LUMKOLNU-550322 format. One record per residue: x, y, z of N, C-alpha, C, O, CB in turn; residue in three letters. Coordinates in pm, whole numbers, plus 50000, padded with zeros to 5 digits. Glycine has a CB too. Layout:
% residues N
XYZXYZXYZXYZXYZALA
...
% end
This chain:
% residues 464
500854988050000500005000050000500885012450000501775013650084499045000150123MET
500665021849907501515033749904501345042050029500285042150093501205042249782PRO
502395048950063502385057250183501355068450171501245074850066503775063150209LYS
500605070650278499605081250277500285094750296501305095950364498555078850387LYS
499705104850235500235118350252499085128050260498115127050185501195122150138ALA
499205137550349498205148150358498815161150305500005163650324497705149850504LYS
497985169450239498525181950187498985191050299498325192550402497475189150102PRO
500145197150277500635206950374500005220350346499235221850250502175207950371SER
500335230250430499665243150418499885250050286499015257650242500115252050527GLY
501025247650219501275254350092500785246349972501075249949858502755257150078ASN
500055235449997499495227649888500415217049835500025209249748499115236549778GLY
501635216349885502565206149838502445193749925502115194450043504025211349839LYS
502715182049861502555169749935503905164549982504945167049922501865159349850GLU
503835157150092505055151550149505065136450128504015130350106505165154950300GLU
506235130550134506345116150127506165110649987505305102049967505355109850218GLY
506935115349888506815110849751507145096049740508185091549788507725119049660SER
506235088549677506405074149659505995070749517505385079149451505565066049763VAL
506305058649465505975055249327504525057549290504235061949179506315041049303PRO
503605054749381502205058149358501755067249470501435062549580501295045349349CYS
501745079949444501385089549548499935087649589499045087149504501625104049501LYS
499695086449718498335086049771498125098449856498855100949952498075073149854GLN
497105106049819496785118249892495425116549957494445113849889496815130749799VAL
495365118150087494115117350161493625131550186494335139550247494295109650296LYS
492435134650140491935148250147490715148850238489755141350220491585153650007VAL
490765157750335489625159650423488635169450360489005177450275490075164550561GLU
487385168650403486335176750340486495191650370486205199950283484975171950388ALA
486935195050487486965209150528487925217350442489045213050415487355210350674ALA
487465229050401488355238650337488675235850192489665241250141489605239350411GLY
487885227550122488165225449980486855226549901485775224549955488835211749957ARG
486985229649772485815230749688485155217049672485845206949663486185236549551LEU
483845216749669483125204249662482825200049519482595188149494481845205249739SER
482825209249425482605205749285483715211849200484585218849250481225210649236THR
483665208949071484745212948983484625227548941483545233448946484775204048860LEU
485745233248899485815247248857485795247848704486725243348639487095254148914ASN
484725253448648484575253848503484895267648445484535270348330483165249748465PHE
485545276248521485845289648473486805289548354486735298248268486425297948584ASP
487695279648349488675278748241489125264348230488955256548324489875288248265SER
489725260448115490255246848104491285243648212491265232748269490875244847967PRO
492185253148239493195250948344492575249748481493005241548563494195262148343GLY
491555257848507490875257348635490165244048655490135238648766489895268648647GLY
489565238948547488885226048556489865214948591489605206848680488155222748425LEU
491015214548521491965203848546492545204748687492715194648754493095204148443PHE
492845216848730493405218648864492425214048971492825208149071493785233248886GLU
491125216848951490145212549049489925197449043489575191249144488815219849027SER
490135191548925489965177048910491005169448990490705159049049490045173148763LEU
492255174448992493335167349061493655173349197494635169449261494595167248975ILE
492835182949243493055189349373493165178849484492395169149484491925199349405SER
494105180649579494925192449609496295192349540497105201349565495115193449757PRO
496565182349454497825182549380497845194649287496865197449219498005169249298ILE
498955201849286499085213249197499435208549056500105198349038500165222949250LYS
498965216048957499185212248818500675210648787501065200948723498575222548725THR
501485220048832502925219448807503515206648865504335200148801503625231748866GLU
503105203048986503595190849049503165178648971503945169248953503095189949192THR
501905178648925501395167048852502215164148727502615152748704499935169248814PHE
502485174548647503195172248521504685169848543505345163448460503015184148428PHE
505215174748652506625172448681506875158448738507895152348707507135182948779LYS
505955153448820506215141048893505415128948846505855117548866505945143349036GLU
504245131048784503365119748758503055117348611503085105848566502085121648832PHE
502755127648537502325126248397503315117748317504505120948311502175140248330TRP
502825106848257503615097448179504715090548261505595084148204504245104548062GLU
504665091748393505725086048476505225075548575505745064448579506415096948550GLN
504225079048655503795069748760502365073048803501875084048776504755070248881LYS
501705063548871500315065748911500185075949024501115078749099499695052548955PRO
498975081549033498605090749140497235086749191496285085549114498625105549091LEU
497125084849322495865081349386495455092649479496215096449567495985068049464LEU
494255098149460493725108549546492435103449609491435101649539493495121949467ILE
492465101149740491295096449812490695107949891491375114549970491665084749907GLN
489415110349869488775122249924487645118450020486815109849990488225131049811ARG
487645124850133486555123050228485665135350219485695144050305487095121050375ASP
484865135850111484065147850084482685143450034482535140349916484775157049979ASP
481685143250120480345138750081479745146749965479065141049880479415139550199PRO
480005159749962479445168049855480045164249720479335163349620479675183049883ALA
481375162149717482015158149592481585144049552481395141249434483555158849607LEU
481425135249650480955121649620479565122049557479295114649463480935113149748ALA
478705130649609477345131949552477415137249409476675132649322476485141449640THR
478305146849385478465152249250478975141349154478445139949044479445164249250TYR
479975133749195480495122949112479395112849080479285108048967481665115949181TYR
478575109649180477495099949159476495104849055475865096848985476775096949290GLN
476345118149044475395123648947475885122448803475095123948709475125138248980SER
477165119848785477715119248649477175107348571476915108448451479235118548654LEU
476995095948639476425084048574476065073948683476865071048772477425077848471PHE
474845068748674474375058648768473895046348691473565047148572473245064248857ARG
473855035048760473285022948700471875025548650471495020648543473285011448800LEU
471085033148726469695035648687469575044248561468515044548498468975042448801THR
470655051248523470615059248399470465050448275469995055148172471885067548387ASP
470855037848285470795028948169469365027148119469155025048000471395015448204LEU
468395027848210467005025748169466555036248068466005032947963466085025948292LYS
466795048948100466385059648009467245059747883466745062847775466465073248078SER
468525056347896469395056047778468965045247681468935047447560470845053847820LEU
468635033447733468205022447646466935026047570466725021447458467975009647728CYS
466085034347630464845038347563465125047347443464245049547360463915045447661SER
466355052647435466725061447322467305053547206467565059147099467735071947368ARG
467515040447226468035032147118469535029847127470295035447049467715038346986GLY
469945021547223471345017947238471565003947180470684995347188471765018447388MET
472745001647120473024989047054474234982147115475204988647155473244991246904TYR
474154968747122475304961047168476474963347074476314964546953474954945947176TYR
477664963947133478874965847053479164980347027480274984947053478754958646922GLY
478184987646977478395001846948478345010247075479235018247102477355006846848ARG
477275008447153477055016747272477325009347402477775015447500475645021947273ASP
477064996547405477134988747528477874975647504477644968947403475724986147583VAL
478744972047597479344958647601478974952247733478954958847837480894959247583ASN
478684939347729478434931547850479514920747857479634912747765476974925247850VAL
480284920547964481424911547969481744907448111481264913548207482644917947904CYS
482554896948124483014892648255484374885948239484624879048140481994882948321ARG
485244888248335486554881748336486414868148403486044867148520487624890648410CYS
486724857548327486654843848377487994837048355488454835648242485504835848307VAL
488634832948465489934826248457490944834548378491694829048296489784812448394ASN
490974847548402491954856148338491654859748194492504865648126493254849848344GLY
490454856248145490104859448007488774866848002487894864748085490044846647921LYS
488644875447902487414883347886486364875147812486604870247701487714896447810LYS
485204873747873484094866847811483024877047775482444883347864483524855747905LYS
482744878747646481764888647599480394882047595480234871347537482154894347459VAL
479394888647656478054883047667477024891247590475834891047622477644882147814LEU
477484898547487476584907147410475524899147337475754887847293477384915347311ASN
474354905147325473304899747239473424906947103474374914347080471854901847303LYS
472464904647016472424911546887471454923246893470444922846965472034901846774ASP
471764933646817470814944646800470714953946919471704956646987469484939246770GLY
469504958646944469264968547049469464962547188469174950847213467854974147037LYS
469964971047278470124967047418468894971447496468504983147492471424973047480ALA
468294961947567467124964947650467524964547797468284955847839465964954947622HIS
467024974047874467464975348012467174962748093468024958548173466774987248077PHE
466014956548075465674944648152466664933348127467014925948219464264940048120LEU
467124931848000468104921447969469474924948029470164916348082468224919647815GLN
469854937648019471104941948080471094939348231472064934348287471354956948052LEU
469984942648295469874940748439469904925848475470444921948578468594947248492ARG
469304917648389469314903148413470724897548405471134889748491468404896048312LYS
471484901648302472874897048289473734902348403474634895548451473474901548154ASP
473434914448446474154920648556473914912948687474854910148761473714935448572PHE
472664909748714472304903248841472614888348842473134883048940470834905348870ASP
472294881548732472394866948731473744861848682474254851948734471314861248646GLN
474324868448584475604863948529476784871548587477934868948551475604865348379LYS
476504881048678477534889148742478404896348638479614897548654478414880448832ARG
477754900948532478474907048421478684922048443477864928648506477734904648290ALA
479774927048389480044941448388479374947748266479424942248156481574944148387THR
478754959248287478174966848176479124978348146479384986848231476724972048210ILE
479614978548024480504989347979479714998247884479204993547782481794983547909GLN
479605011147917478875020547832479875029847763480665036547829477835028747914PHE
479835030047631480815037547553480455052247539479315055747507480965031347415HIS
481425060747563481335075147536480045081347592479245086647515481425077647386GLN
479835080747723478615086147783478475101247769477385106547787478555082547927PRO
479565108247737479485122847718478555126447603478145138047590480875128647693GLN
478205116747519477255119247411475865122247465475065128947400477195107247318ARG
475575117347586474235118447640474175125147778473145130647815473625104747650PHE
475275124747853475305130447988475955144247982477155145447955476055121048087LYS
475165154648009475615168347990476845171948073477745178748025474505177848023ASP
476875167348198477985171348284479295164948239480355171048254477685167648430GLU
479255152748186480465146748130480895154048004482095155747980480245131748100LEU
479945158347922480255166747806480975179447853481995183347796478965170447727TRP
480445185547957481015197948010482455195648057483335203848030480155203248125ARG
482695184648127484035181548178484995178448063486095184048057483985169548274ILE
484595169847972485495165247867485775175847762486855176147703484935153047800GLN
484795184647739485035195747646486125204947700486985209547625483735203847622GLU
486085207647830487125216047891488475208947889489505215247867486735219648036LYS
488475195747912489735188347911490335187747770491555188047755489515174047964LEU
489495187047667490015187347530490665200847501491685201447432488885184647429GLU
490085211547554490725224747540492055224947615493035230647567489795235947594CYS
492085218747732493285219147816494435210947756495565215647750492965214047956TYR
494135198947712495175190147660495475192547512496565189147465494785175847681PHE
494525198247439494705199147295494725185547231495435183247133495975206647262GLY
493945176547287493875162747240492475157447266491785162347357494955153747310SER
492035147647188490725141747210490655135547349491635129847397490405131347102LEU
489495136547412489265130847546488005122147539486905127347521489125142147655VAL
488175109147553487045099947551486735094847690487445097847785487325088347457GLY
485665087047700485335081147830484525068347812483855066347710484555091147916SER
484595059747913483775047747921483335046048066484105048648158484545035147871ASN
482105041748085481595038648218481605023548237481215016048147480155044448238VAL
482045019048355482065004748389481225002748514481495008548619483524999648411TYR
480204994248502479314991048614479464976148643479104967748561477814994848583ILE
479994972948761480334959148795479644954848924479714962049024481864957448809THR
478954943248922478284938549044479284933949149480464931949121477324927149011PRO
478804932449271479654928149381480234914349354479574905649297478874928049514ALA
481504912549395482154899649380482454895849237482514883949205481314889149441GLY
482654905649149482874902549008483934911948949484264922349006481564903748928SER
484454907848832485474915448760485124915248611484784904748557486904909748785GLN
485214926748548484824927648407485914924448308485664917548208484324941148380GLY
487134929248333488214927948235489434921248297489684922948416488594941748179LEU
490194913648218491434907648268492524918148280492334929348234491894896248175PRO
493674914848340494784924448346495174928948205495324920748115496004918248418PRO
495324941948188495664947248056496284961048072496264966948180494404947847965HIS
496824966147961497264980147959496694986947837496314980547740498814981147959TYR
496635000247844496015008247739497025017547673498145019347723494855016347795ASP
496625023547562497475032947489497045047247512497255055947426497455029747339ASP
496445049847628495955063147662496325066547806496545057647889494415064147642VAL
496395079647835496535084147973495165083148038494165087347980497095098847980GLU
495105077548158493825073748218493575081148349494445081848436493785058648242VAL
492365086648361491885092548487490615084948526489635084748450491605108048472PHE
490625078748643489485071148693488735079448796489345084148893489935057548754ILE
487435081348777486595088048875485625077648931484825071948857485825100248812LEU
485685075149061484795065449123483455072149151483395082149222485405059749253GLN
482375066549095481065072949101480135066449205479585073349291480415072448965LEU
479975053249196479095046049289479845034149348480665027949280477785041349216GLU
479565030949475480135019049537481645019649549482235030549550479745006849458GLY
482275008049558483715007149575484324997949470483694988349425484065002249717GLU
485575001049431486294992849333487694990049385488424999249424486344999949194LYS
488054977449385489364973049431490314972249311490044965149214489274959149504HIS
491414979649318492344980849205493694974549238494164975049351492544995549168TRP
494294968649135495674963849141496414969249019495994967148905495724948149146ARG
497514976249044498364981648938499694974348937500214970749043498574996948955LEU
500254972248818501504965048800502464973448717502054981748636501264951248734TYR
503744971148737504744978548660504594975348511504304963848476506174975148709ASP
504774985248424504604983048280505624973148224506774972748268504714996248206PRO
505184965248128506124957348046506514965347922507554962847861505494943648007THR
505644975047884505924984147772505614998247821504445001547842505074980347643VAL
506625006547839506405020247884505765028647774506155027747658507715026547930SER
504785036847812504085045647718503645037947595503965041647481504985057547678LEU
502905027247619502485018047512501675025147405500965034847432501675006447570ALA
501785020247283501065025847170499875017147128499205020147030502005027647052ARG
499625006547203498474998147171497954991247296498674989747395498834987947065GLN
496694987047292496064979647401496564965247398496774959547291494514980047390TYR
496754959447517497184945447522496764939047654496864945247760498714944347503SER
496304926647646496004918747765497284911947811498074907347728494874908247737VAL
497504911347942498704905147997498324893148083497384893948162499514915348080GLU
499044882148069498774870148146499184872248292500174878948321499514858148086ALA
498404866448383498664867748527500074863048564500724869148649497634859848606GLU
500544852148501501844846648539503014855048488504164852248522501974832548488ASP
502724865148408503804873548352503974886448429505074892148433503524876648207ARG
502894891348492502944904848548503434905148693503794915848743501574911148541ILE
503474893648761504014893348897503044899048998501834899248976505314901048903GLY
503584903749109502764909149217502414923849189503164930849122503504907949353ARG
501274928349239500904942449218501924951849280502444949449389499504945149278PRO
502204962649209503054973149266502244981849361502784987449456503684981749153ALA
500924982949335500024991049417498674984149425498214978149328499875005549360HIS
498034984949541496724978849561495914987549657496404991349763496864964349617GLU
494674990849619493874999949699492414998949655492104992249556494385014649686PHE
491535005449727490105005549696489625019949680489875028449766489294998249807THR
488935022549570488385035849543486955036849595486185027249586488435039049392LEU
486615048649650485265051549695484765064049622485575071549566485215053549850LYS
483455066549620482915078149548483625091149585483805094349702481425079549577PRO
484035098549483484775111049502486265109349486486995119149475484485116649636GLY
486745096549484488185094049467488585094849320487755093149231488555080249522ASP
489865097649298490405098549162491705090649155492505090849248490645113349119LEU
491905083649045493135076249018493625079948879492855079948783492905060849029LEU
494905082948869495545085348739496655075148719497375072048813496115099848729TYR
496805069948596498005062248564498335063848415497445065548332497815047348600PHE
499635063148384500095065348246499755053548155499515042348202501595067748243PRO
499745056148024499535045347928500645034947945501805038247971499525050947781ARG
500275022447931501215011547953501115005548092501644994548115502605016247929GLY
500465012448188500325007148323499364995148322498204996548283499825018048420THR
499844983548365499004971648369498064972948490498484976748599499864958548378ILE
496794969648469495824971348577494684961448565494374956448456495284985648577HIS
494064958548679492824951048684492054955748807492634960448904493084935548688GLN
490714954348800489874959648908488644950948926488114945548829489464974248879ALA
488204949449050487014941549080486204948449189486734956549266487404927149123ASP
484924945149194484074950149301484134940249418483864928449399482604952149252THR
484474944949537484564935749652483234928749678482174934749660485004943349777PRO
483264916149720482034908849751481324914749872481954920649960482324894049775PRO
480004913149875479234917549990478904932249992478264937150086479964914350112GLY
479324939649887479044954049880478074956949766477734947949688480354962149862LEU
477644969249756476824973449642477674973249515478894972049522476214987549666ALA
477024974549402477754974749275478674986849269478514996449345476764974849155HIS
479644986449179480574997549158480335003749021480114996748922482044992749169SER
480355016949017480325024248889481505033948887481665041948979478965031848869THR
482315033148783483375043248765483415047448619482985040048530484755037848810HIS
483925059348595484125064148459485625065648435486355071348516483385077648434VAL
486045060348322487435061648278487495072848176486905071848068487975048148218THR
488205083548208488405094748115489815093548060490785093148136488185108648186ILE
489935093047928491235089947867491605100147760490745106147696491205075947805SER
492925102047743493405111747645494815107947598495425098547648493395125947705THR
495305115547502496665114247447496895101247371497995095747374497675115247558TYR
495875096447302496065085047212496705090147082496235099847023494705077747183GLN
497765083547039498475087446916498835102346917498625109446818497625084346792ASN
499365106747030499685120947045501145122747090501455131747168498735127547147ASN
502015114147041503425114147081504265122546985503795127046881503955099847087SER
505525124447024506475131246934506615123546803506765129546696507845132747002TRP
506575110346811506665102246689505515105246595505705106546474506685087446722GLY
504295106346650503135109646568503265123646508502935125746391501845108646651ASP
503745133146588503885146746539504955147646431504825155246335504215156246655PHE
506035139846448507085139646346506565134446214506835140146108508265131246394LEU
505795123446221505215118046098504275128146033504185128845910504465105046128LEU
503585135846115502615145446064503275157445998502795162345896501715150146177ASP
504375162146056504995174446006506055171945899506385181045823505615181846120THR
506595159845893507725157545802507315159145656508125163545574508295143545824ILE
506065155545622505635156545483505635171045435506075174045324504235150445465SER
505145180245521505165194345483506565199845472506845208145385504385202445583GLY
507455195245559508845199545556509525194845428510265202445365509605194245679LEU
509275182445389509835177145264509285184745144510025188045051509535162045250VAL
507985187545148507335194745039507985208345017508285211944903505835196445069PHE
508215215745125508825229045113510285228245069510725236044985508725236345245ASP
511025218645128512455217645097512685213644953513605218544888513115207645190THR
511835204644902511975199944764511765211144662512275210444550510995188744736ALA
511025221544702510835232944612512155240244586512365245844479509815242644669LYS
513035240044688514265247944680515515239544657516535244744614514425255844805GLU
515445226544686516615217844677516435207944563515625198644573516855210444812ASP
517185209844455517035201444337517405186944366516925177844299517885206744222VAL
518265184744466518665171044499517475162644543517415150644515519735171144610ALA
516525168844613515325161644656514365159144541513485150644550514615169344767LEU
514525166644433513655164744317514235154844217513565150744122513415177944248ARG
515485150844240516115141044150515485127244172515065123944282517655140344175ALA
515435119244065514805106144072515625096144154516855097244162514585100743933GLY
514945086544214515655075944287516315066644187515905066444070514675068044381ILE
517325058844228518005049644136517025039944071516025036044132519105041844209PRO
517325036143949516495026343880516405013343961517385008744018517045023443740ARG
515215007743964514914994744026515074994844180515104984144242515814984143966GLN
515185006644240515325007144385514115000744456514244995044564515495021844432LEU
512955001944393511744996344453511644981144435510784974744495510535003044394LEU
512534975544352512484961144325513524953244402513484940944405512674958744177LEU
514454960144464515534953244533515644958444676514984968144714516884955044459VAL
516484951744757516734956644892517454970144885518264972644796517574946344973GLU
517134978744981517744991944984519264990644996519774983245081517175000445101THR
519964997844910521424996844907522055006145010521415015245062521965000144768THR
523335003645039524075012245133524145026545081524055036145157525505006845156THR
524315027744949524405041144888523085048644908523075060544942524755040044737VAL
521965041544885520655047944900520415052045046519875062745073519535038544852ALA
520795043445139520625046545282521445058645322520985067145397521015034445368THR
522675059345270523535070645301522945083645246523015094145309524935068345244ARG
522365082645124521765094545064520545099145144520345111145163521375091644918GLN
519725089645190518575093145272519005099745403518375109345449517735080645302LEU
520075094645462520595100645585521005115145560520765123845644521805092645638SER
521605117645446521985131345411520785140345396520795151845440522795131445283GLY
519725135045333518495142945317517885146345454517395157445475517475135345231PHE
517935136645545517385139045679518175149945752517595158045825517395126045760LEU
519495150045732520295160645793519935174245733519885184345804521805157845773ARG
519695174545601519275186745535517945191645592517775203545618519155184545382THR
517015182345612515705185945668515855191045811515175200545850514755173945664LEU
516735184745888516955189246027517515203346029517105211546112517925179646100ALA
518445206145940518995219745933517925229845896517865240845951520155220345832ASP
517065226045803516005235245762515005237345875514485248345894515275229845637ARG
514755226645951513805227446061514245237446166513425244246227513615213746124LEU
515575238346189516095247646289515695262046258515525270146350517605246546296GLU
515555265146131515225278946093513765280846055513405291446002516085283145979GLY
512925270846081511505271746045510695277746158510765273146272510955257846008THR
509935288046127509115294446230507825286646256507375285646370508775308846189LYS
507245281146150505965274246164506045260346105506395258645988504845282346099GLU
505705250246186505645236646137504295234346068503255238646118505845226546253LEU
504335227645955503095224545885502545211545940503135200945921503325223645732LEU
501425212246008500755200246058499695196345956498665202945944500115202546200SER
499945185745883499055182545772497775175845817496725177945756499775173645674SER
497825167845921496645160045959496245161246106495045161746137496885145745927ASP
497205161746198496865160646340495955172046387494975169546458498135160546424MET
496265184346349495435195646391494015194346335493035195846407496055208946345LYS
493945191346207492635190146142491845178646202490655179946227492805188245991LYS
492515167246225491845155446280491295158446419490175154446452492805143546285ASP
492075165346500491635168846635490385177446631489405174546699492745176146711PHE
490405188046551489285197346546488035190646487486915193246532489655209746464VAL
488235181946387487085175446323486355165946418485135164346408487545167746201MET
487095159746510486525148946590486245152746736485715144546811487435137246586HIS
486585164846777486425168446917484985172746945484175174346855487405179546955ARG
484705174747075483395179247117483155193847078484105201747075483235177447267LEU
481915197547049481605211747031481635218647167481625211847269480225213746962PRO
481685231947170481645239047298480395235247377479325233147321481685254247276PRO
480575234347509479425231347595478505243447599478975254847613479885227447740TYR
477215241047586476255252047593474975247147659474705235147665475955257647451TYR
474205256647710472895253847766471865260047671471915272047644472755259447912VAL
470935252047622469955257047527470045249747395470475238147391470135271947504GLY
469645256347287469595249647157470865251547075470965246246965468415254647079ASP
471845259047127473115260547058473105269846939474005269146855473575247447014GLY
472095278546929472025287546813473215297046809473605301646701470725295546817THR
473795300146927474925309446927476155303546858477095310746826475285313347070GLU
476145290346836477265283946768477045282746618477995280046544477505270246827LEU
475835284846572475535282646430474955294846359474945295546236474575271346417SER
474475304546438473865316446378474575328846429474605331146550472355317146409THR
475145337046339475845349146384474905358346461473735359946424476445356646264PRO
475415364146567474605373246647475305386546664476495387946636474305367046783GLY
474565396246710475155409346732475285417246604474725413746501476495407946796GLY
476035428146614476165437246500477065431546391478005424046418476705450646546LYS
476765435246266477585431546151478895439446158478865451546178476835434146016LEU
480045432846141481305440246149481525449346028481265445445914482475430546162PRO
482005461246055482325471045949483775475345965484475470746055481365483545956ARG
484215484145877485595488745880485925496046009487045495246058485875497745761LEU
484955503246066485205510746188484875502746315484875508246425484395523646187ASP
484595489746300484235481346415485475476746491486575476146436483425469246370SER
485275473546617486285466746697485775452446720484655450446767486565474246835ILE
486605442846689486165428846695487085420846788488225424846814486135422546554VAL
486575409646835487405400546912487025386146880485895383146842487265403247064ARG
487995377346897487795363346871486965357046983487125360647100489145356146857LEU
486085347746948485375340147050485545325247021485815321346908483865344147054GLN
485385316947124485605302447114487025299147069487245289746993484595296347016PHE
487995307047117489375305247072489895291147099490675285747021490275315247140LYS
489465285147210489915271647244489405261247145489875249847146489465268047383ASP
488475264947060487865255446966488255258246821487635253046729486355255646980HIS
489265266546803489665270446667491145267546647491965269946736489365285446641ILE
491485262446530492885260046495493215268146370492495267546270493155244846472VAL
494295275646377494805283446264496075276646216497025275146293495075298446303LEU
496105272546089497275265246039497525268845893496645274045825497075250046055THR
498715266045847499125268545709499405255245642500025246445702500385277945703VAL
498955253745519499195241345447499035243145297498585253645251498255230445498GLY
499395232945221499235233845075497765235245038496885230045107499845221545007PRO
497505242144928496145243444876495605229544845496225221944771496105252644750ASP
494435226344902493865213044884492915212144766492175202344753493145208945009GLN
492935222144679492115221944558492715212044460493825214344412491995236144494ASP
492015200944426492595190744338492835195544195493595189344121491705178844333PRO
492185206544157492365211744021493625220244008494015223943897491155219843980SER
494265223344119495455231744118496695222844101497065215444193495555240144248ASP
497335223643985498485215043956499725219144033500595210744059498785215043807GLU
499835231744069500995236644146500465243544272500395255844277501885246444060ALA
500085235744372499425241644489500315251344565501495248844587498975230744583PRO
499715262444604500395272344687499955270344832498965263444859500105286744638GLU
500685276444924500285275745063499045284445085498885295145027501435280345156LYS
498175279345172496965286645211496875286745363497495278545431495685280145148MET
496105296045415495825296445559494485289745582493485293145519495815311245615VAL
494475280045672493235272845703492815275645847493635275945939493425257545682TYR
491525277645864490935278945997489905267946013488905267645942490285293146018ILE
490165258946106489215248246136488605250746274489275255846364489915234346131TYR
487345247246289486715248946420485725237546447485335230246356485995262646428HIS
485355236346575484485225346617483095230146657482355222646721485115217846732SER
482715242346622481445247846666480245239946612479185239446676481335262246624LEU
480415233846495479295226546434479455211446443478715203946379479155230546288LYS
480425206846524480585192446542479375186546613478675193446687481865189446622ASN
479135173746588477995166946649478445159346774479265150046766477315157246547ARG
477915163246886478255156647012477885141747008478575133547068477525163547129ARG
476815138246937476305124446936477275114646871477155102546893474985123946863GLU
478215119446792479155110446725480555111046784481485104946730479205113646577THR
480735118446894482065120446950482735107246986482175099247060481995129547072HIS
483935105046935484775093446964484135080146923484475069646977485095093047112MET
483205080646827482505068446786482995063146651482475053046602481035071046779MET
483975069646592484535064446467483625065846348483755058246252484885050246483GLY
482695075546351481775077546239482425086146132482065097746113480455083946286ASN
483405080346062484165088145965483265093845855483465105045809485255079645903GLU
482265085845813481425090345703480555102245742480075109445655480545078945654GLU
480345104245873479515115345918480345127645955479785137945993478675111046036GLU
481655126545943482525137345990482955146245874483405141345770483755131546060THR
482815159045891483315168545793483965180145867483595183445979482185173645698GLU
484955186045801485635197245865484855210145841484285212145733487085198545811SER
484835218545941484155231445931485205242345945486075241746032483035232846039HIS
485115252245858486075263145869486195271245742485305271345657487405257845907GLY
487325278045731487565287545621488985286045570489845280245637487305302045668LEU
489225291245452490595292045401490805305745339489905311745280490885280645296ARG
492045310545354492395323845305493745323145236494525313945260492415334245421PHE
494025333045149495375333845089496425336145198496115341445305495445345244984PRO
497635332145171498725333645268498925348345306499425351245414500025327745211LEU
498555357445218498695371745246497835376345363498045387245417498345379845122SER
496845368045404495965371645515496505366845650495885369345754494585365745491HIS
497635360045651498115353745774498395363945884497995362045999499375345745745LEU
499085374845849499435384845951498185391146012498145393346133500315395745890ASP
497185394045931495945399945982495225390146075494675394146177495035404145866ALA
495225377546037494575367446121495315366046255494685364446359494525353946048LEU
496635366646250497415365846375497125377746465497105376446587498915365146344LYS
496885389346404496515401146484495225398346563495135401346682496325413546393GLN
494255392646495492975389646560493185379146669492625380146778491925384646457ILE
493995369046638494235358046732494955362646859494665357946969495055347046664TRP
495875372046841496745375946953496275388347027496935392747122498115378346902ASN
495135393946987494625406047053493355402847130492555394447089494345417246950SER
493185409747242491925408247315490795414947237489645410747245492035414347456SER
491135425347161490195432047072491025440546976492085445547012489155440847151ALA
490525442346853491285449946754490335456946658489255451946626492265440746676ILE
490755468646612489965476146514490175470146376491295467046337490365491146515SER
489085468646302489165462446169490085470546078490835464845999487755461446105VAL
490045483746090490875492046000492365490746027493185494945945490465506646013LYS
492735484946144494145483246177494725470046129495905467346150494325484446325ASP
493915461746065494395448746018495405450645905495265459645822493215440045970LEU
496415442145903497505443145806497105436645673497575425945636498775436445861LYS
496215443745602495805439745467495865451945377495795463345424494375433445467LEU
495985449545248496235460545153495055469945139495235482145140496595454945018THR
493855464445125492695472945098491645471845209491625462145284492065469044964THR
490795482045217489685481845313488705470545281488125464445370488945495345314ASP
488545467845150487635457045110488105443645164487295435545209487515456544957GLU
489415441245160489955428745213489725427645363489405416845415491445427645182GLU
489895438745433489715438845578488265435445614488015427145701490095452545636LYS
487325442145546485915439545574485515425445536484755418945607485035449545500GLU
486015420645423485685407145376486195396545474485505386645500486285404645237SER
487395398645529487975389045624487115387945750486755376945791489405393245661LEU
486795399345811486035398845937484605394045914484015387746002486025412546003VAL
484045397045797482695392245767482685377045756481745370545803482175398645637LEU
483715371345695483815356745684483905350345822483235340345850485045352645599SER
484735356245909484885350946045483585352546124483205343546200486035358046118LEU
482905363746108481655366346179480565356646135479795351846217481195380846157TRP
480495353846005479495344545953479665330646012478685323346030479585343845801THR
480915326846043481185313746105481075314146257481375304346325482575308946065GLU
480635325746311480475327746456481815327446531481845324146650479535317046513CYS
482905330846464484225330346526484625343546588485505343846674485265326246425LEU
484005354746546484295367546608482995374546643481925371146591485165376446514ILE
483085384446730481935392746764482405407346766483575410246791481305388546901GLN
481475416246741481745430546745481625435046891480625432446957480755438646652VAL
482665441646937482685446047077481765458147094481645463447205484135449547123VAL
% end
């Protein structure tokens, strides 16, 4: 059991151990989360650990356990998702496999008990009670407003997609065998208690999900029980398994996960194509053809040496590059993330409001956390010699109902594109709390008005 630690007066914890356990008393702390800003939300989520401490000591390094004795926070966590919520959700049309999995860990292996077609609450409850099966609900933020609110802020904070799954397990049962994931994991205990065992990774910062055999993982490095209001974090690659203790009520927890395929390796693959594209315009050596039959034989020493030289050339060019071209990661993130959280029908995200911007107007950016400004080659297929363009992608019109569900055919990017000559003016808008339209760095007044009108039509700016 990791050593217990209580927060000291300055908010720092004492007794650093491989899995920090922080015991928090109810007095003198906020009972619910802070939604004033993305940073405020994350800080309140891991309270009393400070954000700086978390990223310095725990993120991608080791687990963190925060046990809270706070009835108000426990009640709030319980409101995020309950077993009884399944009844109303099933009435909306939930399907096995897509929305719900029913499973149980038997002799170290996962046994899937899904039926075909629609999931009915009475059948789910029967499997839960009689077969001691775990009910896994996929991406509940699609339907539960408060989880949408939390995960939307976390996506702004991390700049990465944030998904979630709810696990409801009856007493004396276990849903999944020991395994590790390819995501950073935050566990929020909602109902009942869950007994956890964590093991040292066999693959640090793993890039894929994998089940691990009991005889391979050894003894748990950490073992503890979560209660409502408690939080557990562990890095991708951490082997884990969890069960509901016998003789108690069922357990419900939500797993909030992020940073899938968000490594330096992924970013390098994403940016290298744009770097090669630009360098080849200026370096004739990169435009020269590869040796004859190179694709038909094993790569030669000469070819490998030449590739190494090209990589050194690219590295040198990268040192002097102000802006990296992200060809896919930025766009993919914005296309698939949650829309801004709102109360009401969301018209403020789809219909421009307020005054029409004019040359003498002062404007400011809104929903900045949901907009990406990037530069890339012109994606017009009819253009034989594509030039660089400025792209603005945003998530204001994304559909919450498809978040993290892999509905590629239903996904489209929303945004605008401008000539590269508009980049400086756009940066002015991005970097100012408010700016006069006539002060934008564009050649003509018509260009200035046209730019802000385009942004206003997409609900990205408002007239102050």
